PQR file of N, CA, C, O and H, with PARSE charges and radii, in Angstrom:
ATOM      1  N   MET A   1      98.807 117.047 111.587 -0.4000 1.5000
ATOM      2  CA  MET A   1      99.651 116.143 112.326 -0.0000 2.0000
ATOM      3  C   MET A   1     100.378 115.236 111.329  0.5500 1.7000
ATOM      4  O   MET A   1      99.752 114.674 110.430 -0.5500 1.4000
ATOM      5  N   LEU A   2     101.664 115.099 111.483 -0.4000 1.5000
ATOM      6  CA  LEU A   2     102.472 114.264 110.598 -0.0000 2.0000
ATOM      7  C   LEU A   2     102.474 112.823 111.083  0.5500 1.7000
ATOM      8  O   LEU A   2     102.237 112.560 112.262 -0.5500 1.4000
ATOM      9  H   LEU A   2     102.173 115.556 112.213  0.4000 1.0000
ATOM     10  N   LEU A   3     102.743 111.889 110.175 -0.4000 1.5000
ATOM     11  CA  LEU A   3     102.725 110.474 110.538 -0.0000 2.0000
ATOM     12  C   LEU A   3     103.656 110.162 111.698  0.5500 1.7000
ATOM     13  O   LEU A   3     103.294 109.384 112.581 -0.5500 1.4000
ATOM     14  H   LEU A   3     102.935 112.103 109.218  0.4000 1.0000
ATOM     15  N   GLY A   4     104.837 110.745 111.718 -0.4000 1.5000
ATOM     16  CA  GLY A   4     105.805 110.461 112.767 -0.0000 2.0000
ATOM     17  C   GLY A   4     105.442 111.053 114.111  0.5500 1.7000
ATOM     18  O   GLY A   4     106.098 110.740 115.104 -0.5500 1.4000
ATOM     19  H   GLY A   4     105.131 111.377 111.000  0.4000 1.0000
ATOM     20  N   GLN A   5     104.424 111.896 114.184 -0.4000 1.5000
ATOM     21  CA  GLN A   5     104.056 112.552 115.434 -0.0000 2.0000
ATOM     22  C   GLN A   5     102.881 111.876 116.129  0.5500 1.7000
ATOM     23  O   GLN A   5     102.474 112.322 117.202 -0.5500 1.4000
ATOM     24  H   GLN A   5     103.891 112.150 113.376  0.4000 1.0000
ATOM     25  N   VAL A   6     102.335 110.840 115.566 -0.4000 1.5000
ATOM     26  CA  VAL A   6     101.162 110.190 116.139 -0.0000 2.0000
ATOM     27  C   VAL A   6     101.576 109.225 117.244  0.5500 1.7000
ATOM     28  O   VAL A   6     102.509 108.442 117.072 -0.5500 1.4000
ATOM     29  H   VAL A   6     102.665 110.478 114.694  0.4000 1.0000
ATOM     30  N   SER A   7     100.888 109.283 118.367 -0.4000 1.5000
ATOM     31  CA  SER A   7     101.021 108.321 119.461 -0.0000 2.0000
ATOM     32  C   SER A   7     102.464 108.020 119.833  0.5500 1.7000
ATOM     33  O   SER A   7     102.938 106.899 119.651 -0.5500 1.4000
ATOM     34  H   SER A   7     100.130 109.920 118.507  0.4000 1.0000
ATOM     35  N   GLY A   8     103.156 109.018 120.352 -0.4000 1.5000
ATOM     36  CA  GLY A   8     104.500 108.789 120.861 -0.0000 2.0000
ATOM     37  C   GLY A   8     105.575 108.724 119.801  0.5500 1.7000
ATOM     38  O   GLY A   8     106.673 108.245 120.085 -0.5500 1.4000
ATOM     39  H   GLY A   8     102.771 109.929 120.500  0.4000 1.0000
ATOM     40  N   GLY A   9     105.313 109.178 118.611 -0.4000 1.5000
ATOM     41  CA  GLY A   9     106.349 109.248 117.590 -0.0000 2.0000
ATOM     42  C   GLY A   9     106.585 107.965 116.812  0.5500 1.7000
ATOM     43  O   GLY A   9     107.652 107.805 116.220 -0.5500 1.4000
ATOM     44  H   GLY A   9     104.421 109.568 118.380  0.4000 1.0000
ATOM     45  N   ASN A  10     105.626 107.044 116.793 -0.4000 1.5000
ATOM     46  CA  ASN A  10     105.778 105.836 115.974 -0.0000 2.0000
ATOM     47  C   ASN A  10     105.758 106.233 114.516  0.5500 1.7000
ATOM     48  O   ASN A  10     104.699 106.541 113.969 -0.5500 1.4000
ATOM     49  H   ASN A  10     104.760 107.174 117.275  0.4000 1.0000
ATOM     50  N   SER A  11     106.906 106.230 113.885 -0.4000 1.5000
ATOM     51  CA  SER A  11     106.972 106.727 112.514 -0.0000 2.0000
ATOM     52  C   SER A  11     106.638 105.626 111.513  0.5500 1.7000
ATOM     53  O   SER A  11     106.783 104.434 111.782 -0.5500 1.4000
ATOM     54  H   SER A  11     107.766 105.980 114.329  0.4000 1.0000
ATOM     55  N   PHE A  12     106.197 106.068 110.379 -0.4000 1.5000
ATOM     56  CA  PHE A  12     105.827 105.160 109.294 -0.0000 2.0000
ATOM     57  C   PHE A  12     107.076 104.661 108.585  0.5500 1.7000
ATOM     58  O   PHE A  12     107.992 105.442 108.328 -0.5500 1.4000
ATOM     59  H   PHE A  12     106.079 107.037 110.161  0.4000 1.0000
ATOM     60  N   SER A  13     107.126 103.374 108.267 -0.4000 1.5000
ATOM     61  CA  SER A  13     108.206 102.828 107.447 -0.0000 2.0000
ATOM     62  C   SER A  13     107.599 102.134 106.240  0.5500 1.7000
ATOM     63  O   SER A  13     106.774 101.231 106.384 -0.5500 1.4000
ATOM     64  H   SER A  13     106.382 102.740 108.476  0.4000 1.0000
ATOM     65  N   PRO A  14     108.005 102.554 105.054 -0.5600 1.5000
ATOM     66  CA  PRO A  14     107.445 101.953 103.842  0.2800 2.0000
ATOM     67  C   PRO A  14     107.940 100.523 103.642  0.5500 1.7000
ATOM     68  O   PRO A  14     108.953 100.121 104.214 -0.5500 1.4000
ATOM     69  N   SER A  15     107.222  99.768 102.834 -0.4000 1.5000
ATOM     70  CA  SER A  15     107.670  98.430 102.448 -0.0000 2.0000
ATOM     71  C   SER A  15     108.781  98.570 101.423  0.5500 1.7000
ATOM     72  O   SER A  15     108.801  99.522 100.643 -0.5500 1.4000
ATOM     73  H   SER A  15     106.399 100.095 102.369  0.4000 1.0000
ATOM     74  N   THR A  16     109.704  97.621 101.426 -0.4000 1.5000
ATOM     75  CA  THR A  16     110.775  97.616 100.432 -0.0000 2.0000
ATOM     76  C   THR A  16     110.514  96.488  99.450  0.5500 1.7000
ATOM     77  O   THR A  16     110.482  95.316  99.825 -0.5500 1.4000
ATOM     78  H   THR A  16     109.688  96.847 102.059  0.4000 1.0000
ATOM     79  N   LEU A  17     110.330  96.851  98.200 -0.4000 1.5000
ATOM     80  CA  LEU A  17     110.133  95.863  97.139 -0.0000 2.0000
ATOM     81  C   LEU A  17     111.474  95.592  96.474  0.5500 1.7000
ATOM     82  O   LEU A  17     112.251  96.520  96.248 -0.5500 1.4000
ATOM     83  H   LEU A  17     110.356  97.803  97.895  0.4000 1.0000
ATOM     84  N   ARG A  18     111.749  94.359  96.166 -0.4000 1.5000
ATOM     85  CA  ARG A  18     112.976  93.983  95.463 -0.0000 2.0000
ATOM     86  C   ARG A  18     112.631  93.809  93.983  0.5500 1.7000
ATOM     87  O   ARG A  18     112.048  92.801  93.584 -0.5500 1.4000
ATOM     88  H   ARG A  18     111.118  93.605  96.349  0.4000 1.0000
ATOM     89  N   LEU A  19     112.998  94.801  93.182 -0.4000 1.5000
ATOM     90  CA  LEU A  19     112.694  94.781  91.750 -0.0000 2.0000
ATOM     91  C   LEU A  19     113.971  94.938  90.961  0.5500 1.7000
ATOM     92  O   LEU A  19     114.639  95.969  91.047 -0.5500 1.4000
ATOM     93  H   LEU A  19     113.472  95.620  93.506  0.4000 1.0000
ATOM     94  N   GLY A  20     114.315  93.920  90.192 -0.4000 1.5000
ATOM     95  CA  GLY A  20     115.511  93.963  89.378 -0.0000 2.0000
ATOM     96  C   GLY A  20     115.359  94.886  88.179  0.5500 1.7000
ATOM     97  O   GLY A  20     114.262  95.369  87.898 -0.5500 1.4000
ATOM     98  H   GLY A  20     113.772  93.083  90.123  0.4000 1.0000
ATOM     99  N   PRO A  21     116.462  95.134  87.469 -0.5600 1.5000
ATOM    100  CA  PRO A  21     116.425  96.064  86.341  0.2800 2.0000
ATOM    101  C   PRO A  21     115.498  95.622  85.208  0.5500 1.7000
ATOM    102  O   PRO A  21     114.843  96.463  84.592 -0.5500 1.4000
ATOM    103  N   LEU A  22     115.431  94.332  84.923 -0.4000 1.5000
ATOM    104  CA  LEU A  22     114.546  93.881  83.846 -0.0000 2.0000
ATOM    105  C   LEU A  22     113.075  94.035  84.226  0.5500 1.7000
ATOM    106  O   LEU A  22     112.246  94.364  83.378 -0.5500 1.4000
ATOM    107  H   LEU A  22     115.963  93.648  85.423  0.4000 1.0000
ATOM    108  N   THR A  23     112.754  93.804  85.479 -0.4000 1.5000
ATOM    109  CA  THR A  23     111.376  94.004  85.944 -0.0000 2.0000
ATOM    110  C   THR A  23     110.996  95.473  85.841  0.5500 1.7000
ATOM    111  O   THR A  23     109.908  95.808  85.373 -0.5500 1.4000
ATOM    112  H   THR A  23     113.428  93.537  86.168  0.4000 1.0000
ATOM    113  N   ARG A  24     111.906  96.358  86.286 -0.4000 1.5000
ATOM    114  CA  ARG A  24     111.628  97.797  86.202 -0.0000 2.0000
ATOM    115  C   ARG A  24     111.489  98.238  84.756  0.5500 1.7000
ATOM    116  O   ARG A  24     110.595  99.020  84.431 -0.5500 1.4000
ATOM    117  H   ARG A  24     112.790  96.086  86.666  0.4000 1.0000
ATOM    118  N   LEU A  25     112.361  97.749  83.885 -0.4000 1.5000
ATOM    119  CA  LEU A  25     112.306  98.113  82.474 -0.0000 2.0000
ATOM    120  C   LEU A  25     111.008  97.613  81.841  0.5500 1.7000
ATOM    121  O   LEU A  25     110.364  98.342  81.086 -0.5500 1.4000
ATOM    122  H   LEU A  25     113.087  97.114  84.149  0.4000 1.0000
ATOM    123  N   GLY A  26     110.619  96.362  82.149 -0.4000 1.5000
ATOM    124  CA  GLY A  26     109.376  95.806  81.604 -0.0000 2.0000
ATOM    125  C   GLY A  26     108.162  96.580  82.067  0.5500 1.7000
ATOM    126  O   GLY A  26     107.243  96.831  81.288 -0.5500 1.4000
ATOM    127  H   GLY A  26     111.142  95.770  82.762  0.4000 1.0000
ATOM    128  N   ALA A  27     108.157  96.962  83.344 -0.4000 1.5000
ATOM    129  CA  ALA A  27     107.029  97.735  83.862 -0.0000 2.0000
ATOM    130  C   ALA A  27     106.962  99.097  83.187  0.5500 1.7000
ATOM    131  O   ALA A  27     105.887  99.567  82.816 -0.5500 1.4000
ATOM    132  H   ALA A  27     108.904  96.758  83.976  0.4000 1.0000
ATOM    133  N   ARG A  28     108.109  99.716  83.036 -0.4000 1.5000
ATOM    134  CA  ARG A  28     108.160 101.047  82.421 -0.0000 2.0000
ATOM    135  C   ARG A  28     107.726 100.998  80.955  0.5500 1.7000
ATOM    136  O   ARG A  28     107.055 101.910  80.471 -0.5500 1.4000
ATOM    137  H   ARG A  28     108.982  99.334  83.337  0.4000 1.0000
ATOM    138  N   ALA A  29     108.115  99.926  80.249 -0.4000 1.5000
ATOM    139  CA  ALA A  29     107.822  99.826  78.816 -0.0000 2.0000
ATOM    140  C   ALA A  29     106.367  99.452  78.535  0.5500 1.7000
ATOM    141  O   ALA A  29     105.836  99.780  77.475 -0.5500 1.4000
ATOM    142  H   ALA A  29     108.660  99.186  80.642  0.4000 1.0000
ATOM    143  N   THR A  30     105.722  98.768  79.479 -0.4000 1.5000
ATOM    144  CA  THR A  30     104.370  98.275  79.191 -0.0000 2.0000
ATOM    145  C   THR A  30     103.251  99.057  79.869  0.5500 1.7000
ATOM    146  O   THR A  30     102.077  98.832  79.575 -0.5500 1.4000
ATOM    147  H   THR A  30     106.154  98.501  80.341  0.4000 1.0000
ATOM    148  N   ALA A  31     103.595  99.963  80.765 -0.4000 1.5000
ATOM    149  CA  ALA A  31     102.555 100.741  81.444 -0.0000 2.0000
ATOM    150  C   ALA A  31     102.978 102.208  81.507  0.5500 1.7000
ATOM    151  O   ALA A  31     104.057 102.534  81.999 -0.5500 1.4000
ATOM    152  H   ALA A  31     104.548 100.146  81.004  0.4000 1.0000
ATOM    153  N   ALA A  32     102.127 103.069  81.009 -0.4000 1.5000
ATOM    154  CA  ALA A  32     102.463 104.501  80.938 -0.0000 2.0000
ATOM    155  C   ALA A  32     102.539 105.159  82.312  0.5500 1.7000
ATOM    156  O   ALA A  32     103.209 106.180  82.469 -0.5500 1.4000
ATOM    157  H   ALA A  32     101.250 102.803  80.609  0.4000 1.0000
ATOM    158  N   ASN A  33     101.867 104.594  83.299 -0.4000 1.5000
ATOM    159  CA  ASN A  33     101.825 105.228  84.614 -0.0000 2.0000
ATOM    160  C   ASN A  33     102.848 104.661  85.604  0.5500 1.7000
ATOM    161  O   ASN A  33     102.756 104.939  86.800 -0.5500 1.4000
ATOM    162  H   ASN A  33     101.323 103.765  83.171  0.4000 1.0000
ATOM    163  N   VAL A  34     103.811 103.879  85.136 -0.4000 1.5000
ATOM    164  CA  VAL A  34     104.826 103.299  86.020 -0.0000 2.0000
ATOM    165  C   VAL A  34     106.161 103.994  85.769  0.5500 1.7000
ATOM    166  O   VAL A  34     106.645 104.058  84.639 -0.5500 1.4000
ATOM    167  H   VAL A  34     103.886 103.654  84.164  0.4000 1.0000
ATOM    168  N   ALA A  35     106.741 104.509  86.847 -0.4000 1.5000
ATOM    169  CA  ALA A  35     108.061 105.146  86.750 -0.0000 2.0000
ATOM    170  C   ALA A  35     108.799 104.918  88.059  0.5500 1.7000
ATOM    171  O   ALA A  35     108.179 104.837  89.120 -0.5500 1.4000
ATOM    172  H   ALA A  35     106.348 104.457  87.765  0.4000 1.0000
ATOM    173  N   PHE A  36     110.106 104.814  87.989 -0.4000 1.5000
ATOM    174  CA  PHE A  36     110.914 104.608  89.181 -0.0000 2.0000
ATOM    175  C   PHE A  36     111.935 105.712  89.375  0.5500 1.7000
ATOM    176  O   PHE A  36     112.717 105.660  90.324 -0.5500 1.4000
ATOM    177  H   PHE A  36     110.610 104.879  87.128  0.4000 1.0000
ATOM    178  N   ASP A  37     111.951 106.713  88.498 -0.4000 1.5000
ATOM    179  CA  ASP A  37     112.971 107.756  88.587 -0.0000 2.0000
ATOM    180  C   ASP A  37     112.764 108.724  89.739  0.5500 1.7000
ATOM    181  O   ASP A  37     113.611 109.589  89.966 -0.5500 1.4000
ATOM    182  H   ASP A  37     111.316 106.755  87.727  0.4000 1.0000
ATOM    183  N   ASP A  38     111.657 108.605  90.477 -0.4000 1.5000
ATOM    184  CA  ASP A  38     111.467 109.469  91.642 -0.0000 2.0000
ATOM    185  C   ASP A  38     112.058 108.853  92.914  0.5500 1.7000
ATOM    186  O   ASP A  38     111.951 109.435  93.993 -0.5500 1.4000
ATOM    187  H   ASP A  38     110.969 107.903  90.292  0.4000 1.0000
ATOM    188  N   HIS A  39     112.675 107.687  92.790 -0.4000 1.5000
ATOM    189  CA  HIS A  39     113.340 107.039  93.919 -0.0000 2.0000
ATOM    190  C   HIS A  39     114.834 107.354  93.861  0.5500 1.7000
ATOM    191  O   HIS A  39     115.390 107.497  92.772 -0.5500 1.4000
ATOM    192  H   HIS A  39     112.762 107.214  91.913  0.4000 1.0000
ATOM    193  N   PRO A  40     115.488 107.464  95.012 -0.5600 1.5000
ATOM    194  CA  PRO A  40     116.923 107.764  95.015  0.2800 2.0000
ATOM    195  C   PRO A  40     117.714 106.708  94.246  0.5500 1.7000
ATOM    196  O   PRO A  40     117.431 105.514  94.344 -0.5500 1.4000
ATOM    197  N   GLY A  41     118.702 107.158  93.484 -0.4000 1.5000
ATOM    198  CA  GLY A  41     119.488 106.254  92.648 -0.0000 2.0000
ATOM    199  C   GLY A  41     120.179 105.151  93.415  0.5500 1.7000
ATOM    200  O   GLY A  41     120.238 104.017  92.938 -0.5500 1.4000
ATOM    201  H   GLY A  41     118.932 108.128  93.405  0.4000 1.0000
ATOM    202  N   ASP A  42     120.715 105.455  94.615 -0.4000 1.5000
ATOM    203  CA  ASP A  42     121.435 104.421  95.361 -0.0000 2.0000
ATOM    204  C   ASP A  42     120.523 103.258  95.736  0.5500 1.7000
ATOM    205  O   ASP A  42     120.977 102.114  95.774 -0.5500 1.4000
ATOM    206  H   ASP A  42     120.667 106.376  95.003  0.4000 1.0000
ATOM    207  N   LYS A  43     119.269 103.521  96.009 -0.4000 1.5000
ATOM    208  CA  LYS A  43     118.331 102.432  96.320 -0.0000 2.0000
ATOM    209  C   LYS A  43     117.791 101.803  95.048  0.5500 1.7000
ATOM    210  O   LYS A  43     117.653 100.583  94.963 -0.5500 1.4000
ATOM    211  H   LYS A  43     118.901 104.450  95.978  0.4000 1.0000
ATOM    212  N   ARG A  44     117.486 102.630  94.065 -0.4000 1.5000
ATOM    213  CA  ARG A  44     116.924 102.125  92.812 -0.0000 2.0000
ATOM    214  C   ARG A  44     117.888 101.178  92.121  0.5500 1.7000
ATOM    215  O   ARG A  44     117.475 100.132  91.622 -0.5500 1.4000
ATOM    216  H   ARG A  44     117.598 103.622  94.135  0.4000 1.0000
ATOM    217  N   PHE A  45     119.161 101.528  92.084 -0.4000 1.5000
ATOM    218  CA  PHE A  45     120.132 100.692  91.386 -0.0000 2.0000
ATOM    219  C   PHE A  45     120.601  99.509  92.213  0.5500 1.7000
ATOM    220  O   PHE A  45     121.332  98.656  91.710 -0.5500 1.4000
ATOM    221  H   PHE A  45     119.497 102.379  92.490  0.4000 1.0000
ATOM    222  N   SER A  46     120.191  99.443  93.475 -0.4000 1.5000
ATOM    223  CA  SER A  46     120.463  98.247  94.279 -0.0000 2.0000
ATOM    224  C   SER A  46     119.201  97.392  94.378  0.5500 1.7000
ATOM    225  O   SER A  46     119.092  96.530  95.250 -0.5500 1.4000
ATOM    226  H   SER A  46     119.597 100.136  93.884  0.4000 1.0000
ATOM    227  N   ASP A  47     118.247  97.641  93.473 -0.4000 1.5000
ATOM    228  CA  ASP A  47     117.014  96.860  93.328 -0.0000 2.0000
ATOM    229  C   ASP A  47     116.073  96.976  94.523  0.5500 1.7000
ATOM    230  O   ASP A  47     115.283  96.065  94.770 -0.5500 1.4000
ATOM    231  H   ASP A  47     118.336  98.341  92.764  0.4000 1.0000
ATOM    232  N   ARG A  48     116.140  98.083  95.271 -0.4000 1.5000
ATOM    233  CA  ARG A  48     115.254  98.295  96.420 -0.0000 2.0000
ATOM    234  C   ARG A  48     114.380  99.514  96.160  0.5500 1.7000
ATOM    235  O   ARG A  48     114.878 100.635  96.062 -0.5500 1.4000
ATOM    236  H   ARG A  48     116.781  98.824  95.070  0.4000 1.0000
ATOM    237  N   ILE A  49     113.085  99.291  96.049 -0.4000 1.5000
ATOM    238  CA  ILE A  49     112.124 100.365  95.852 -0.0000 2.0000
ATOM    239  C   ILE A  49     111.255 100.444  97.103  0.5500 1.7000
ATOM    240  O   ILE A  49     110.539  99.496  97.424 -0.5500 1.4000
ATOM    241  H   ILE A  49     112.680  98.380  96.129  0.4000 1.0000
ATOM    242  N   GLU A  50     111.316 101.568  97.810 -0.4000 1.5000
ATOM    243  CA  GLU A  50     110.488 101.746  98.996 -0.0000 2.0000
ATOM    244  C   GLU A  50     109.179 102.404  98.585  0.5500 1.7000
ATOM    245  O   GLU A  50     109.173 103.417  97.886 -0.5500 1.4000
ATOM    246  H   GLU A  50     111.898 102.338  97.549  0.4000 1.0000
ATOM    247  N   THR A  51     108.069 101.814  99.027 -0.4000 1.5000
ATOM    248  CA  THR A  51     106.763 102.322  98.642 -0.0000 2.0000
ATOM    249  C   THR A  51     105.727 102.027  99.720  0.5500 1.7000
ATOM    250  O   THR A  51     105.929 101.162 100.572 -0.5500 1.4000
ATOM    251  H   THR A  51     108.074 100.991  99.594  0.4000 1.0000
ATOM    252  N   VAL A  52     104.639 102.743  99.670 -0.4000 1.5000
ATOM    253  CA  VAL A  52     103.543 102.515 100.610 -0.0000 2.0000
ATOM    254  C   VAL A  52     102.717 101.341 100.097  0.5500 1.7000
ATOM    255  O   VAL A  52     102.301 101.320  98.939 -0.5500 1.4000
ATOM    256  H   VAL A  52     104.475 103.446  98.978  0.4000 1.0000
ATOM    257  N   THR A  53     102.487 100.373 100.964 -0.4000 1.5000
ATOM    258  CA  THR A  53     101.639  99.231 100.627 -0.0000 2.0000
ATOM    259  C   THR A  53     100.574  99.088 101.707  0.5500 1.7000
ATOM    260  O   THR A  53     100.670  99.704 102.769 -0.5500 1.4000
ATOM    261  H   THR A  53     102.825 100.389 101.905  0.4000 1.0000
ATOM    262  N   VAL A  54      99.580  98.288 101.438 -0.4000 1.5000
ATOM    263  CA  VAL A  54      98.557  98.020 102.444 -0.0000 2.0000
ATOM    264  C   VAL A  54      99.203  97.414 103.680  0.5500 1.7000
ATOM    265  O   VAL A  54      98.845  97.775 104.801 -0.5500 1.4000
ATOM    266  H   VAL A  54      99.502  97.788 100.576  0.4000 1.0000
ATOM    267  N   ASP A  55     100.149  96.499 103.493 -0.4000 1.5000
ATOM    268  CA  ASP A  55     100.829  95.878 104.632 -0.0000 2.0000
ATOM    269  C   ASP A  55     101.550  96.906 105.489  0.5500 1.7000
ATOM    270  O   ASP A  55     101.477  96.844 106.716 -0.5500 1.4000
ATOM    271  H   ASP A  55     100.440  96.206 102.583  0.4000 1.0000
ATOM    272  N   SER A  56     102.252  97.858 104.858 -0.4000 1.5000
ATOM    273  CA  SER A  56     102.987  98.854 105.643 -0.0000 2.0000
ATOM    274  C   SER A  56     102.042  99.805 106.367  0.5500 1.7000
ATOM    275  O   SER A  56     102.353 100.247 107.473 -0.5500 1.4000
ATOM    276  H   SER A  56     102.312  97.908 103.861  0.4000 1.0000
ATOM    277  N   VAL A  57     100.898 100.131 105.773 -0.4000 1.5000
ATOM    278  CA  VAL A  57      99.923 100.997 106.442 -0.0000 2.0000
ATOM    279  C   VAL A  57      99.281 100.269 107.617  0.5500 1.7000
ATOM    280  O   VAL A  57      99.141 100.849 108.694 -0.5500 1.4000
ATOM    281  H   VAL A  57     100.645  99.772 104.875  0.4000 1.0000
ATOM    282  N   PHE A  58      98.887  99.007 107.432 -0.4000 1.5000
ATOM    283  CA  PHE A  58      98.309  98.244 108.538 -0.0000 2.0000
ATOM    284  C   PHE A  58      99.298  98.084 109.683  0.5500 1.7000
ATOM    285  O   PHE A  58      98.914  98.198 110.847 -0.5500 1.4000
ATOM    286  H   PHE A  58      99.000  98.536 106.558  0.4000 1.0000
ATOM    287  N   ALA A  59     100.562  97.821 109.376 -0.4000 1.5000
ATOM    288  CA  ALA A  59     101.581  97.683 110.422 -0.0000 2.0000
ATOM    289  C   ALA A  59     101.745  98.992 111.185  0.5500 1.7000
ATOM    290  O   ALA A  59     101.857  98.983 112.411 -0.5500 1.4000
ATOM    291  H   ALA A  59     100.874  97.728 108.431  0.4000 1.0000
ATOM    292  N   TRP A  60     101.759 100.121 110.469 -0.4000 1.5000
ATOM    293  CA  TRP A  60     101.884 101.427 111.118 -0.0000 2.0000
ATOM    294  C   TRP A  60     100.664 101.725 111.999  0.5500 1.7000
ATOM    295  O   TRP A  60     100.811 102.220 113.116 -0.5500 1.4000
ATOM    296  H   TRP A  60     101.668 100.128 109.474  0.4000 1.0000
ATOM    297  N   LEU A  61      99.469 101.427 111.500 -0.4000 1.5000
ATOM    298  CA  LEU A  61      98.266 101.664 112.294 -0.0000 2.0000
ATOM    299  C   LEU A  61      98.314 100.888 113.608  0.5500 1.7000
ATOM    300  O   LEU A  61      97.940 101.406 114.661 -0.5500 1.4000
ATOM    301  H   LEU A  61      99.349 101.025 110.592  0.4000 1.0000
ATOM    302  N   GLN A  62      98.774  99.652 113.535 -0.4000 1.5000
ATOM    303  CA  GLN A  62      98.870  98.828 114.738 -0.0000 2.0000
ATOM    304  C   GLN A  62      99.945  99.367 115.687  0.5500 1.7000
ATOM    305  O   GLN A  62      99.716  99.446 116.895 -0.5500 1.4000
ATOM    306  H   GLN A  62      99.077  99.231 112.681  0.4000 1.0000
ATOM    307  N   ARG A  63     101.116  99.739 115.152 -0.4000 1.5000
ATOM    308  CA  ARG A  63     102.208 100.282 115.971 -0.0000 2.0000
ATOM    309  C   ARG A  63     101.817 101.587 116.653  0.5500 1.7000
ATOM    310  O   ARG A  63     102.181 101.828 117.804 -0.5500 1.4000
ATOM    311  H   ARG A  63     101.301  99.676 114.172  0.4000 1.0000
ATOM    312  N   SER A  64     101.082 102.417 115.945 -0.4000 1.5000
ATOM    313  CA  SER A  64     100.738 103.737 116.476 -0.0000 2.0000
ATOM    314  C   SER A  64      99.535 103.709 117.407  0.5500 1.7000
ATOM    315  O   SER A  64      99.214 104.715 118.038 -0.5500 1.4000
ATOM    316  H   SER A  64     100.786 102.221 115.010  0.4000 1.0000
ATOM    317  N   GLY A  65      98.866 102.562 117.496 -0.4000 1.5000
ATOM    318  CA  GLY A  65      97.704 102.458 118.356 -0.0000 2.0000
ATOM    319  C   GLY A  65      96.433 102.979 117.722  0.5500 1.7000
ATOM    320  O   GLY A  65      95.415 103.123 118.400 -0.5500 1.4000
ATOM    321  H   GLY A  65      99.126 101.744 116.983  0.4000 1.0000
ATOM    322  N   LEU A  66      96.476 103.263 116.438 -0.4000 1.5000
ATOM    323  CA  LEU A  66      95.292 103.781 115.740 -0.0000 2.0000
ATOM    324  C   LEU A  66      94.437 102.677 115.128  0.5500 1.7000
ATOM    325  O   LEU A  66      93.360 102.951 114.599 -0.5500 1.4000
ATOM    326  H   LEU A  66      97.303 103.147 115.887  0.4000 1.0000
ATOM    327  N   GLY A  67      94.903 101.444 115.194 -0.4000 1.5000
ATOM    328  CA  GLY A  67      94.155 100.326 114.634 -0.0000 2.0000
ATOM    329  C   GLY A  67      94.583  99.042 115.302  0.5500 1.7000
ATOM    330  O   GLY A  67      95.566  99.012 116.042 -0.5500 1.4000
ATOM    331  H   GLY A  67      95.778 101.222 115.624  0.4000 1.0000
ATOM    332  N   SER A  68      93.849  97.988 115.043 -0.4000 1.5000
ATOM    333  CA  SER A  68      94.197  96.691 115.603 -0.0000 2.0000
ATOM    334  C   SER A  68      94.656  95.776 114.473  0.5500 1.7000
ATOM    335  O   SER A  68      94.719  96.176 113.310 -0.5500 1.4000
ATOM    336  H   SER A  68      93.050  98.012 114.442  0.4000 1.0000
ATOM    337  N   ALA A  69      94.970  94.553 114.839 -0.4000 1.5000
ATOM    338  CA  ALA A  69      95.439  93.589 113.843 -0.0000 2.0000
ATOM    339  C   ALA A  69      94.351  93.354 112.799  0.5500 1.7000
ATOM    340  O   ALA A  69      93.166  93.353 113.132 -0.5500 1.4000
ATOM    341  H   ALA A  69      94.919  94.228 115.783  0.4000 1.0000
ATOM    342  N   PRO A  70      94.743  93.155 111.537 -0.5600 1.5000
ATOM    343  CA  PRO A  70      93.757  92.867 110.494  0.2800 2.0000
ATOM    344  C   PRO A  70      92.995  91.575 110.816  0.5500 1.7000
ATOM    345  O   PRO A  70      93.541  90.652 111.421 -0.5500 1.4000
ATOM    346  N   VAL A  71      91.743  91.530 110.407 -0.4000 1.5000
ATOM    347  CA  VAL A  71      90.901  90.373 110.643 -0.0000 2.0000
ATOM    348  C   VAL A  71      90.445  89.840 109.293  0.5500 1.7000
ATOM    349  O   VAL A  71      89.957  90.591 108.449 -0.5500 1.4000
ATOM    350  H   VAL A  71      91.299  92.280 109.916  0.4000 1.0000
ATOM    351  N   ALA A  72      90.611  88.527 109.097 -0.4000 1.5000
ATOM    352  CA  ALA A  72      90.164  87.906 107.847 -0.0000 2.0000
ATOM    353  C   ALA A  72      88.672  87.627 107.940  0.5500 1.7000
ATOM    354  O   ALA A  72      88.189  87.105 108.945 -0.5500 1.4000
ATOM    355  H   ALA A  72      91.007  87.917 109.783  0.4000 1.0000
ATOM    356  N   VAL A  73      87.950  87.978 106.887 -0.4000 1.5000
ATOM    357  CA  VAL A  73      86.506  87.741 106.836 -0.0000 2.0000
ATOM    358  C   VAL A  73      86.250  86.716 105.742  0.5500 1.7000
ATOM    359  O   VAL A  73      86.617  86.920 104.585 -0.5500 1.4000
ATOM    360  H   VAL A  73      88.342  88.403 106.071  0.4000 1.0000
ATOM    361  N   LYS A  74      85.616  85.617 106.121 -0.4000 1.5000
ATOM    362  CA  LYS A  74      85.297  84.579 105.139 -0.0000 2.0000
ATOM    363  C   LYS A  74      83.843  84.707 104.732  0.5500 1.7000
ATOM    364  O   LYS A  74      82.960  84.829 105.581 -0.5500 1.4000
ATOM    365  H   LYS A  74      85.318  85.452 107.061  0.4000 1.0000
ATOM    366  N   ILE A  75      83.600  84.681 103.447 -0.4000 1.5000
ATOM    367  CA  ILE A  75      82.238  84.774 102.922 -0.0000 2.0000
ATOM    368  C   ILE A  75      81.845  83.381 102.440  0.5500 1.7000
ATOM    369  O   ILE A  75      82.492  82.816 101.558 -0.5500 1.4000
ATOM    370  H   ILE A  75      84.318  84.582 102.757  0.4000 1.0000
ATOM    371  N   SER A  76      80.797  82.839 103.017 -0.4000 1.5000
ATOM    372  CA  SER A  76      80.352  81.513 102.590 -0.0000 2.0000
ATOM    373  C   SER A  76      79.301  81.670 101.499  0.5500 1.7000
ATOM    374  O   SER A  76      78.503  82.607 101.514 -0.5500 1.4000
ATOM    375  H   SER A  76      80.272  83.298 103.734  0.4000 1.0000
ATOM    376  N   PRO A  77      79.316  80.733 100.549 -0.5600 1.5000
ATOM    377  CA  PRO A  77      78.363  80.835  99.428  0.2800 2.0000
ATOM    378  C   PRO A  77      76.932  80.592  99.822  0.5500 1.7000
ATOM    379  O   PRO A  77      76.040  80.649  98.975 -0.5500 1.4000
TER
END
């Protein structure tokens, strides 16, 4: 089953990160596992990187009816 086919077709939408060219260059130069060339050029060069984040997954789970709103758990010492 594909993400867009779950519970009435609620499709997944990734989070959009706003990363400028210097941030992308710094990340690429300092970490071997960071690359942005797999993103479409029109979005990459307009400083918009779409990616899966915890926030986007939680929002999709709630929209699709597969999960409820996140709950904060406080741990007391």
